[in-house]
MARTITI-712389 format. One record per atom (N, C-alpha, C): residue number from 1; atom name; x, y, z. Coordinates in steps of 0.001 Angstrom, whole numbers, plus 500000, padded with zeros to 6 digits. Example, Ala and Ser with C-alpha at 12.3 -4.5 7.8 and 13.67 -1.06 7.14 Angstrom:
2
SITE, 1, N, 513190, 494310, 507800;
SITE, 1, CA, 512300, 495500, 507800;
SITE, 1, C, 513200, 496700, 507800;
SITE, 2, N, 512850, 497750, 507080;
SITE, 2, CA, 513670, 498940, 507140;
SITE, 2, C, 512900, 500030, 507870;
***
This chain:
164
SITE, 1, N, 500819, 498803, 500000;
SITE, 1, CA, 500000, 500000, 500000;
SITE, 1, C, 500864, 501263, 500000;
SITE, 2, N, 501996, 501214, 500638;
SITE, 2, CA, 502878, 502378, 500725;
SITE, 2, C, 503431, 502731, 499356;
SITE, 3, N, 503696, 501724, 498532;
SITE, 3, CA, 504238, 501972, 497196;
SITE, 3, C, 503231, 502730, 496328;
SITE, 4, N, 501968, 502383, 496423;
SITE, 4, CA, 500928, 503066, 495657;
SITE, 4, C, 500821, 504520, 496104;
SITE, 5, N, 500908, 504774, 497389;
SITE, 5, CA, 500863, 506148, 497896;
SITE, 5, C, 502063, 506949, 497421;
SITE, 6, N, 503222, 506317, 497376;
SITE, 6, CA, 504427, 506994, 496893;
SITE, 6, C, 504271, 507356, 495414;
SITE, 7, N, 503714, 506439, 494634;
SITE, 7, CA, 503495, 506718, 493205;
SITE, 7, C, 502498, 507863, 493006;
SITE, 8, N, 501413, 507858, 493785;
SITE, 8, CA, 500432, 508944, 493676;
SITE, 8, C, 501050, 510278, 494067;
SITE, 9, N, 501856, 510270, 495094;
SITE, 9, CA, 502509, 511504, 495530;
SITE, 9, C, 503498, 511990, 494457;
SITE, 10, N, 504244, 511055, 493884;
SITE, 10, CA, 505186, 511404, 492813;
SITE, 10, C, 504442, 512005, 491619;
SITE, 11, N, 503365, 511358, 491218;
SITE, 11, CA, 502582, 511870, 490098;
SITE, 11, C, 502022, 513245, 490408;
SITE, 12, N, 501497, 513420, 491612;
SITE, 12, CA, 500888, 514686, 492015;
SITE, 12, C, 501929, 515797, 492076;
SITE, 13, N, 503108, 515542, 492599;
SITE, 13, CA, 504106, 516590, 492800;
SITE, 13, C, 504921, 516900, 491546;
SITE, 14, N, 505098, 515934, 490675;
SITE, 14, CA, 506002, 516153, 489549;
SITE, 14, C, 505324, 516055, 488184;
SITE, 15, N, 504668, 514958, 487914;
SITE, 15, CA, 504211, 514682, 486555;
SITE, 15, C, 502980, 515502, 486175;
SITE, 16, N, 502017, 515648, 487048;
SITE, 16, CA, 500778, 516346, 486701;
SITE, 16, C, 501043, 517781, 486255;
SITE, 17, N, 501881, 518493, 486971;
SITE, 17, CA, 502200, 519875, 486599;
SITE, 17, C, 502865, 519911, 485220;
SITE, 18, N, 503772, 518986, 484977;
SITE, 18, CA, 504438, 518936, 483673;
SITE, 18, C, 503434, 518656, 482556;
SITE, 19, N, 502543, 517710, 482780;
SITE, 19, CA, 501549, 517366, 481758;
SITE, 19, C, 500641, 518560, 481468;
SITE, 20, N, 500221, 519259, 482489;
SITE, 20, CA, 499355, 520431, 482297;
SITE, 20, C, 500094, 521527, 481530;
SITE, 21, N, 501328, 521811, 481925;
SITE, 21, CA, 502088, 522866, 481253;
SITE, 21, C, 502423, 522484, 479809;
SITE, 22, N, 502745, 521224, 479575;
SITE, 22, CA, 503017, 520773, 478205;
SITE, 22, C, 501748, 520879, 477358;
SITE, 23, N, 500609, 520555, 477936;
SITE, 23, CA, 499339, 520687, 477209;
SITE, 23, C, 499050, 522141, 476863;
SITE, 24, N, 499342, 523043, 477787;
SITE, 24, CA, 499148, 524478, 477529;
SITE, 24, C, 500092, 524936, 476417;
SITE, 25, N, 501333, 524472, 476449;
SITE, 25, CA, 502296, 524828, 475395;
SITE, 25, C, 501824, 524336, 474034;
SITE, 26, N, 501338, 523108, 473978;
SITE, 26, CA, 500853, 522547, 472723;
SITE, 26, C, 499648, 523338, 472218;
SITE, 27, N, 498760, 523692, 473123;
SITE, 27, CA, 497591, 524487, 472730;
SITE, 27, C, 498010, 525856, 472199;
SITE, 28, N, 499021, 526453, 472815;
SITE, 28, CA, 499499, 527762, 472341;
SITE, 28, C, 500054, 527667, 470923;
SITE, 29, N, 500805, 526614, 470637;
SITE, 29, CA, 501343, 526434, 469284;
SITE, 29, C, 500211, 526243, 468281;
SITE, 30, N, 499235, 525408, 468638;
SITE, 30, CA, 498109, 525154, 467727;
SITE, 30, C, 497293, 526421, 467477;
SITE, 31, N, 497035, 527186, 468527;
SITE, 31, CA, 496249, 528420, 468374;
SITE, 31, C, 497020, 529419, 467513;
SITE, 32, N, 498320, 529566, 467753;
SITE, 32, CA, 499091, 530527, 466957;
SITE, 32, C, 499164, 530100, 465488;
SITE, 33, N, 499264, 528799, 465232;
SITE, 33, CA, 499241, 528332, 463845;
SITE, 33, C, 497875, 528590, 463210;
SITE, 34, N, 496813, 528416, 463980;
SITE, 34, CA, 495467, 528697, 463473;
SITE, 34, C, 495280, 530165, 463149;
SITE, 35, N, 495802, 531039, 464009;
SITE, 35, CA, 495708, 532484, 463758;
SITE, 35, C, 496477, 532838, 462487;
SITE, 36, N, 497681, 532267, 462326;
SITE, 36, CA, 498470, 532533, 461128;
SITE, 36, C, 497747, 532035, 459880;
SITE, 37, N, 497150, 530869, 459960;
SITE, 37, CA, 496394, 530325, 458824;
SITE, 37, C, 495211, 531238, 458486;
SITE, 38, N, 494477, 531677, 459502;
SITE, 38, CA, 493322, 532547, 459295;
SITE, 38, C, 493736, 533838, 458589;
SITE, 39, N, 494800, 534483, 459115;
SITE, 39, CA, 495221, 535740, 458516;
SITE, 39, C, 495883, 535537, 457156;
SITE, 40, N, 496503, 534389, 456946;
SITE, 40, CA, 497059, 534090, 455630;
SITE, 40, C, 495976, 533967, 454579;
SITE, 41, N, 494887, 533285, 454921;
SITE, 41, CA, 493756, 533158, 453994;
SITE, 41, C, 493125, 534526, 453759;
SITE, 42, N, 493022, 535313, 454828;
SITE, 42, CA, 492430, 536652, 454712;
SITE, 42, C, 493282, 537545, 453797;
SITE, 43, N, 494614, 537493, 453951;
SITE, 43, CA, 495503, 538281, 453092;
SITE, 43, C, 495387, 537836, 451634;
SITE, 44, N, 495290, 536530, 451437;
SITE, 44, CA, 495173, 536011, 450067;
SITE, 44, C, 493891, 536518, 449411;
SITE, 45, N, 492807, 536539, 450157;
SITE, 45, CA, 491544, 537030, 449596;
SITE, 45, C, 491619, 538513, 449278;
SITE, 46, N, 492256, 539297, 450156;
SITE, 46, CA, 492389, 540738, 449921;
SITE, 46, C, 493234, 540989, 448670;
SITE, 47, N, 494281, 540193, 448474;
SITE, 47, CA, 495151, 540357, 447309;
SITE, 47, C, 494563, 539725, 446050;
SITE, 48, N, 493439, 539044, 446201;
SITE, 48, CA, 492799, 538410, 445057;
SITE, 48, C, 493477, 537123, 444617;
SITE, 49, N, 494260, 536535, 445492;
SITE, 49, CA, 494930, 535277, 445166;
SITE, 49, C, 494053, 534112, 445592;
SITE, 50, N, 494140, 533046, 444857;
SITE, 50, CA, 493370, 531851, 445180;
SITE, 50, C, 494012, 531127, 446360;
SITE, 51, N, 493167, 530627, 447234;
SITE, 51, CA, 493676, 529803, 448329;
SITE, 51, C, 493668, 528366, 447844;
SITE, 52, N, 494865, 527828, 447685;
SITE, 52, CA, 495001, 526489, 447121;
SITE, 52, C, 495451, 525502, 448185;
SITE, 53, N, 495425, 524254, 447823;
SITE, 53, CA, 495858, 523223, 448763;
SITE, 53, C, 497344, 523347, 449068;
SITE, 54, N, 498113, 523974, 448183;
SITE, 54, CA, 499540, 524162, 448423;
SITE, 54, C, 499774, 525016, 449660;
SITE, 55, N, 498998, 526081, 449800;
SITE, 55, CA, 499121, 526933, 450980;
SITE, 55, C, 498742, 526201, 452259;
SITE, 56, N, 497708, 525389, 452171;
SITE, 56, CA, 497296, 524620, 453345;
SITE, 56, C, 498334, 523560, 453689;
SITE, 57, N, 498949, 522991, 452668;
SITE, 57, CA, 500001, 521999, 452914;
SITE, 57, C, 501199, 522646, 453588;
SITE, 58, N, 501449, 523919, 453279;
SITE, 58, CA, 502546, 524630, 453935;
SITE, 58, C, 502292, 524728, 455430;
SITE, 59, N, 501038, 524946, 455813;
SITE, 59, CA, 500692, 524993, 457229;
SITE, 59, C, 500907, 523627, 457870;
SITE, 60, N, 500561, 522575, 457171;
SITE, 60, CA, 500787, 521220, 457699;
SITE, 60, C, 502281, 520947, 457844;
SITE, 61, N, 503052, 521386, 456876;
SITE, 61, CA, 504505, 521202, 456943;
SITE, 61, C, 505090, 521987, 458119;
SITE, 62, N, 504565, 523182, 458319;
SITE, 62, CA, 505017, 523988, 459448;
SITE, 62, C, 504688, 523289, 460766;
SITE, 63, N, 503510, 522685, 460838;
SITE, 63, CA, 503130, 521941, 462039;
SITE, 63, C, 504077, 520783, 462293;
SITE, 64, N, 504479, 520102, 461228;
SITE, 64, CA, 505432, 519004, 461377;
SITE, 64, C, 506774, 519525, 461888;
SITE, 65, N, 507212, 520651, 461346;
SITE, 65, CA, 508485, 521222, 461777;
SITE, 65, C, 508431, 521714, 463224;
SITE, 66, N, 507266, 522148, 463662;
SITE, 66, CA, 507128, 522614, 465047;
SITE, 66, C, 506988, 521454, 466030;
SITE, 67, N, 506191, 520446, 465657;
SITE, 67, CA, 505831, 519436, 466652;
SITE, 67, C, 506825, 518287, 466777;
SITE, 68, N, 507605, 518004, 465762;
SITE, 68, CA, 508607, 516940, 465913;
SITE, 68, C, 509613, 517293, 467001;
SITE, 69, N, 510236, 518475, 466958;
SITE, 69, CA, 511145, 518836, 468058;
SITE, 69, C, 510397, 518982, 469385;
SITE, 70, N, 509167, 519467, 469309;
SITE, 70, CA, 508392, 519653, 470535;
SITE, 70, C, 508188, 518319, 471252;
SITE, 71, N, 507873, 517260, 470509;
SITE, 71, CA, 507653, 515958, 471140;
SITE, 71, C, 508935, 515409, 471753;
SITE, 72, N, 510064, 515629, 471106;
SITE, 72, CA, 511336, 515194, 471674;
SITE, 72, C, 511627, 515956, 472965;
SITE, 73, N, 511447, 517275, 472914;
SITE, 73, CA, 511678, 518087, 474115;
SITE, 73, C, 510691, 517734, 475222;
SITE, 74, N, 509470, 517399, 474846;
SITE, 74, CA, 508471, 516979, 475823;
SITE, 74, C, 508942, 515701, 476527;
SITE, 75, N, 509470, 514767, 475789;
SITE, 75, CA, 509980, 513529, 476399;
SITE, 75, C, 511139, 513826, 477351;
SITE, 76, N, 512025, 514724, 476941;
SITE, 76, CA, 513134, 515111, 477820;
SITE, 76, C, 512593, 515741, 479096;
SITE, 77, N, 511588, 516584, 478963;
SITE, 77, CA, 510997, 517221, 480145;
SITE, 77, C, 510321, 516205, 481057;
SITE, 78, N, 509648, 515221, 480487;
SITE, 78, CA, 509000, 514190, 481305;
SITE, 78, C, 510049, 513365, 482043;
SITE, 79, N, 511145, 513037, 481339;
SITE, 79, CA, 512218, 512295, 481995;
SITE, 79, C, 512837, 513129, 483118;
SITE, 80, N, 513011, 514426, 482854;
SITE, 80, CA, 513640, 515296, 483848;
SITE, 80, C, 512691, 515863, 484879;
SITE, 81, N, 511440, 515384, 484914;
SITE, 81, CA, 510467, 515973, 485847;
SITE, 81, C, 510853, 515730, 487313;
SITE, 82, N, 511723, 514791, 487563;
SITE, 82, CA, 512184, 514549, 488933;
SITE, 82, C, 513059, 515704, 489402;
SITE, 83, N, 513861, 516231, 488497;
SITE, 83, CA, 514816, 517275, 488851;
SITE, 83, C, 514268, 518670, 488571;
SITE, 84, N, 513633, 518836, 487402;
SITE, 84, CA, 513178, 520159, 486966;
SITE, 84, C, 511771, 520455, 487495;
SITE, 85, N, 511562, 521670, 487984;
SITE, 85, CA, 510242, 522013, 488528;
SITE, 85, C, 509180, 522250, 487458;
SITE, 86, N, 509596, 522470, 486207;
SITE, 86, CA, 508650, 522735, 485124;
SITE, 86, C, 509256, 522219, 483817;
SITE, 87, N, 508439, 522020, 482788;
SITE, 87, CA, 508966, 521542, 481493;
SITE, 87, C, 509594, 522685, 480696;
SITE, 88, N, 510776, 523095, 481113;
SITE, 88, CA, 511410, 524276, 480536;
SITE, 88, C, 511712, 524125, 479047;
SITE, 89, N, 512153, 522954, 478616;
SITE, 89, CA, 512506, 522772, 477204;
SITE, 89, C, 511283, 522939, 476303;
SITE, 90, N, 510189, 522314, 476665;
SITE, 90, CA, 508961, 522433, 475870;
SITE, 90, C, 508420, 523862, 475924;
SITE, 91, N, 508550, 524506, 477059;
SITE, 91, CA, 508058, 525881, 477189;
SITE, 91, C, 508874, 526836, 476317;
SITE, 92, N, 510187, 526663, 476302;
SITE, 92, CA, 511042, 527537, 475486;
SITE, 92, C, 510758, 527314, 473998;
SITE, 93, N, 510636, 526045, 473591;
SITE, 93, CA, 510348, 525755, 472182;
SITE, 93, C, 508995, 526315, 471763;
SITE, 94, N, 507992, 526143, 472613;
SITE, 94, CA, 506666, 526658, 472245;
SITE, 94, C, 506670, 528184, 472194;
SITE, 95, N, 507430, 528828, 473074;
SITE, 95, CA, 507542, 530290, 473021;
SITE, 95, C, 508184, 530717, 471700;
SITE, 96, N, 509200, 529980, 471261;
SITE, 96, CA, 509845, 530283, 469982;
SITE, 96, C, 508863, 530118, 468823;
SITE, 97, N, 508099, 529039, 468833;
SITE, 97, CA, 507133, 528787, 467757;
SITE, 97, C, 506057, 529869, 467721;
SITE, 98, N, 505568, 530253, 468880;
SITE, 98, CA, 504549, 531313, 468950;
SITE, 98, C, 505131, 532630, 468459;
SITE, 99, N, 506375, 532917, 468820;
SITE, 99, CA, 507034, 534136, 468346;
SITE, 99, C, 507150, 534125, 466819;
SITE, 100, N, 507539, 532979, 466242;
SITE, 100, CA, 507649, 532870, 464783;
SITE, 100, C, 506295, 533105, 464117;
SITE, 101, N, 505250, 532550, 464680;
SITE, 101, CA, 503903, 532748, 464125;
SITE, 101, C, 503473, 534212, 464255;
SITE, 102, N, 503813, 534838, 465368;
SITE, 102, CA, 503508, 536254, 465569;
SITE, 102, C, 504184, 537094, 464494;
SITE, 103, N, 505474, 536812, 464235;
SITE, 103, CA, 506192, 537548, 463195;
SITE, 103, C, 505577, 537284, 461818;
SITE, 104, N, 505138, 536056, 461592;
SITE, 104, CA, 504532, 535714, 460305;
SITE, 104, C, 503233, 536480, 460089;
SITE, 105, N, 502440, 536603, 461132;
SITE, 105, CA, 501173, 537337, 461020;
SITE, 105, C, 501446, 538819, 460811;
SITE, 106, N, 502455, 539345, 461462;
SITE, 106, CA, 502737, 540774, 461372;
SITE, 106, C, 503391, 541180, 460056;
SITE, 107, N, 504036, 540241, 459382;
SITE, 107, CA, 504670, 540582, 458108;
SITE, 107, C, 503610, 541057, 457127;
SITE, 108, N, 503926, 542129, 456485;
SITE, 108, CA, 503008, 542628, 455477;
SITE, 108, C, 503131, 541756, 454226;
SITE, 109, N, 502061, 541673, 453480;
SITE, 109, CA, 502060, 540820, 452294;
SITE, 109, C, 503075, 541292, 451267;
SITE, 110, N, 503333, 542604, 451192;
SITE, 110, CA, 504308, 543086, 450226;
SITE, 110, C, 505708, 542638, 450606;
SITE, 111, N, 505979, 542496, 451908;
SITE, 111, CA, 507286, 542013, 452342;
SITE, 111, C, 507482, 540576, 451868;
SITE, 112, N, 506450, 539766, 452027;
SITE, 112, CA, 506538, 538386, 451570;
SITE, 112, C, 506685, 538329, 450056;
SITE, 113, N, 505996, 539234, 449349;
SITE, 113, CA, 506109, 539266, 447887;
SITE, 113, C, 507528, 539656, 447474;
SITE, 114, N, 508112, 540618, 448188;
SITE, 114, CA, 509490, 541012, 447884;
SITE, 114, C, 510458, 539859, 448134;
SITE, 115, N, 510241, 539114, 449210;
SITE, 115, CA, 511100, 537964, 449498;
SITE, 115, C, 510984, 536917, 448396;
SITE, 116, N, 509780, 536652, 447937;
SITE, 116, CA, 509595, 535683, 446853;
SITE, 116, C, 510249, 536168, 445563;
SITE, 117, N, 510139, 537488, 445300;
SITE, 117, CA, 510751, 538055, 444104;
SITE, 117, C, 512275, 537932, 444180;
SITE, 118, N, 512842, 538185, 445355;
SITE, 118, CA, 514291, 538042, 445529;
SITE, 118, C, 514719, 536593, 445359;
SITE, 119, N, 513911, 535656, 445860;
SITE, 119, CA, 514221, 534235, 445686;
SITE, 119, C, 514228, 533865, 444203;
SITE, 120, N, 513239, 534365, 443450;
SITE, 120, CA, 513174, 534072, 442018;
SITE, 120, C, 514378, 534668, 441293;
SITE, 121, N, 514743, 535898, 441664;
SITE, 121, CA, 515892, 536551, 441038;
SITE, 121, C, 517161, 535757, 441296;
SITE, 122, N, 517344, 535322, 442544;
SITE, 122, CA, 518534, 534542, 442879;
SITE, 122, C, 518555, 533214, 442125;
SITE, 123, N, 517410, 532585, 441983;
SITE, 123, CA, 517387, 531312, 441263;
SITE, 123, C, 517725, 531528, 439787;
SITE, 124, N, 517268, 532630, 439199;
SITE, 124, CA, 517611, 532934, 437806;
SITE, 124, C, 519108, 533187, 437683;
SITE, 125, N, 519668, 533921, 438644;
SITE, 125, CA, 521111, 534206, 438615;
SITE, 125, C, 521904, 532905, 438730;
SITE, 126, N, 521481, 532035, 439624;
SITE, 126, CA, 522194, 530770, 439817;
SITE, 126, C, 522094, 529905, 438557;
SITE, 127, N, 520925, 529878, 437938;
SITE, 127, CA, 520752, 529083, 436728;
SITE, 127, C, 521622, 529597, 435581;
SITE, 128, N, 521819, 530914, 435521;
SITE, 128, CA, 522552, 531524, 434411;
SITE, 128, C, 523924, 532039, 434837;
SITE, 129, N, 524516, 531437, 435838;
SITE, 129, CA, 525779, 531944, 436382;
SITE, 129, C, 526913, 531919, 435368;
SITE, 130, N, 526942, 530925, 434486;
SITE, 130, CA, 528011, 530856, 433484;
SITE, 130, C, 527911, 532017, 432503;
SITE, 131, N, 526700, 532307, 432046;
SITE, 131, CA, 526510, 533421, 431110;
SITE, 131, C, 526852, 534750, 431780;
SITE, 132, N, 526465, 534891, 433029;
SITE, 132, CA, 526737, 536138, 433754;
SITE, 132, C, 528232, 536304, 433960;
SITE, 133, N, 528918, 535216, 434321;
SITE, 133, CA, 530373, 535290, 434508;
SITE, 133, C, 531062, 535669, 433208;
SITE, 134, N, 530594, 535117, 432097;
SITE, 134, CA, 531171, 535437, 430788;
SITE, 134, C, 530954, 536917, 430465;
SITE, 135, N, 529751, 537419, 430741;
SITE, 135, CA, 529439, 538817, 430482;
SITE, 135, C, 530316, 539741, 431329;
SITE, 136, N, 530466, 539407, 432596;
SITE, 136, CA, 531277, 540237, 433495;
SITE, 136, C, 532733, 540236, 433046;
SITE, 137, N, 533226, 539071, 432660;
SITE, 137, CA, 534626, 539018, 432205;
SITE, 137, C, 534811, 539850, 430936;
SITE, 138, N, 533830, 539824, 430039;
SITE, 138, CA, 533928, 540647, 428829;
SITE, 138, C, 533913, 542129, 429177;
SITE, 139, N, 533092, 542491, 430146;
SITE, 139, CA, 533039, 543897, 430554;
SITE, 139, C, 534359, 544312, 431187;
SITE, 140, N, 534885, 543458, 432072;
SITE, 140, CA, 536146, 543782, 432738;
SITE, 140, C, 537281, 543865, 431728;
SITE, 141, N, 537353, 542901, 430813;
SITE, 141, CA, 538399, 542939, 429789;
SITE, 141, C, 538227, 544143, 428875;
SITE, 142, N, 536998, 544463, 428564;
SITE, 142, CA, 536736, 545639, 427724;
SITE, 142, C, 537191, 546914, 428403;
SITE, 143, N, 536970, 547032, 429695;
SITE, 143, CA, 537396, 548237, 430424;
SITE, 143, C, 538904, 548309, 430524;
SITE, 144, N, 539542, 547178, 430695;
SITE, 144, CA, 541007, 547215, 430772;
SITE, 144, C, 541592, 547648, 429428;
SITE, 145, N, 540971, 547228, 428313;
SITE, 145, CA, 541426, 547668, 426996;
SITE, 145, C, 541220, 549166, 426838;
SITE, 146, N, 540090, 549657, 427324;
SITE, 146, CA, 539819, 551098, 427248;
SITE, 146, C, 540850, 551862, 428075;
SITE, 147, N, 541172, 551348, 429258;
SITE, 147, CA, 542173, 552016, 430095;
SITE, 147, C, 543536, 552023, 429404;
SITE, 148, N, 543865, 550924, 428766;
SITE, 148, CA, 545147, 550872, 428052;
SITE, 148, C, 545177, 551896, 426930;
SITE, 149, N, 544090, 551983, 426190;
SITE, 149, CA, 544033, 552948, 425087;
SITE, 149, C, 544062, 554369, 425614;
SITE, 150, N, 543323, 554643, 426709;
SITE, 150, CA, 543311, 556000, 427257;
SITE, 150, C, 544677, 556344, 427832;
SITE, 151, N, 545369, 555373, 428396;
SITE, 151, CA, 546730, 555609, 428891;
SITE, 151, C, 547671, 555935, 427756;
SITE, 152, N, 547519, 555255, 426637;
SITE, 152, CA, 548325, 555519, 425456;
SITE, 152, C, 548070, 556927, 424944;
SITE, 153, N, 546768, 557322, 424907;
SITE, 153, CA, 546431, 558665, 424445;
SITE, 153, C, 546978, 559722, 425386;
SITE, 154, N, 546869, 559509, 426672;
SITE, 154, CA, 547374, 560489, 427643;
SITE, 154, C, 548886, 560644, 427519;
SITE, 155, N, 549594, 559528, 427327;
SITE, 155, CA, 551059, 559634, 427197;
SITE, 155, C, 551426, 560370, 425911;
SITE, 156, N, 550678, 560153, 424830;
SITE, 156, CA, 550952, 560865, 423573;
SITE, 156, C, 550667, 562350, 423720;
SITE, 157, N, 549580, 562683, 424422;
SITE, 157, CA, 549251, 564090, 424622;
SITE, 157, C, 550325, 564768, 425453;
SITE, 158, N, 550772, 564113, 426533;
SITE, 158, CA, 551810, 564723, 427378;
SITE, 158, C, 553125, 564825, 426632;
SITE, 159, N, 553422, 563868, 425753;
SITE, 159, CA, 554650, 563958, 424949;
SITE, 159, C, 554572, 565119, 423959;
SITE, 160, N, 553390, 565308, 423369;
SITE, 160, CA, 553199, 566433, 422437;
SITE, 160, C, 553310, 567757, 423170;
SITE, 161, N, 552779, 567822, 424395;
SITE, 161, CA, 552890, 569063, 425190;
SITE, 161, C, 554330, 569378, 425510;
SITE, 162, N, 555097, 568368, 425787;
SITE, 162, CA, 556526, 568574, 426135;
SITE, 162, C, 557319, 569042, 424919;
SITE, 163, N, 556905, 568598, 423720;
SITE, 163, CA, 557608, 569010, 422523;
SITE, 163, C, 557358, 570471, 422199;
SITE, 164, N, 556196, 570975, 422529;
SITE, 164, CA, 555860, 572376, 422215;
SITE, 164, C, 556457, 573246, 423230;
***
């Protein structure tokens, strides 16, 4: 009978608080992802863009990226519940995820459009890097030839000035 009482006391003093706090952290991540999804759909409608399954899949992918580390940290917190007074690892991770979602909601749609435009520009540059390198080398070689010719002209002019 004493062993059962010890287990109940252990659960009451250590595990229950961790389970409650981990549940609150998980709920915070889910709510923040829902808010981001809601405002993402709202922004798409305002911009006249279609809401496609690709956008929804991005939210699912984000959930996978958030919850895989969260579950690992949750396990570490449960193991460490004997020593740690609270599930600090899960709490820190969930705070980070909520912060990321907050920043995502606050980003203006034009900022995201500029980022996508920069990504497209970089991909075009990377795809055509050989042509760009060839063009730059031609420009550099062309300028060096111009400098050589202008140096030749300047030396001829100064020689003519010295003769007069």
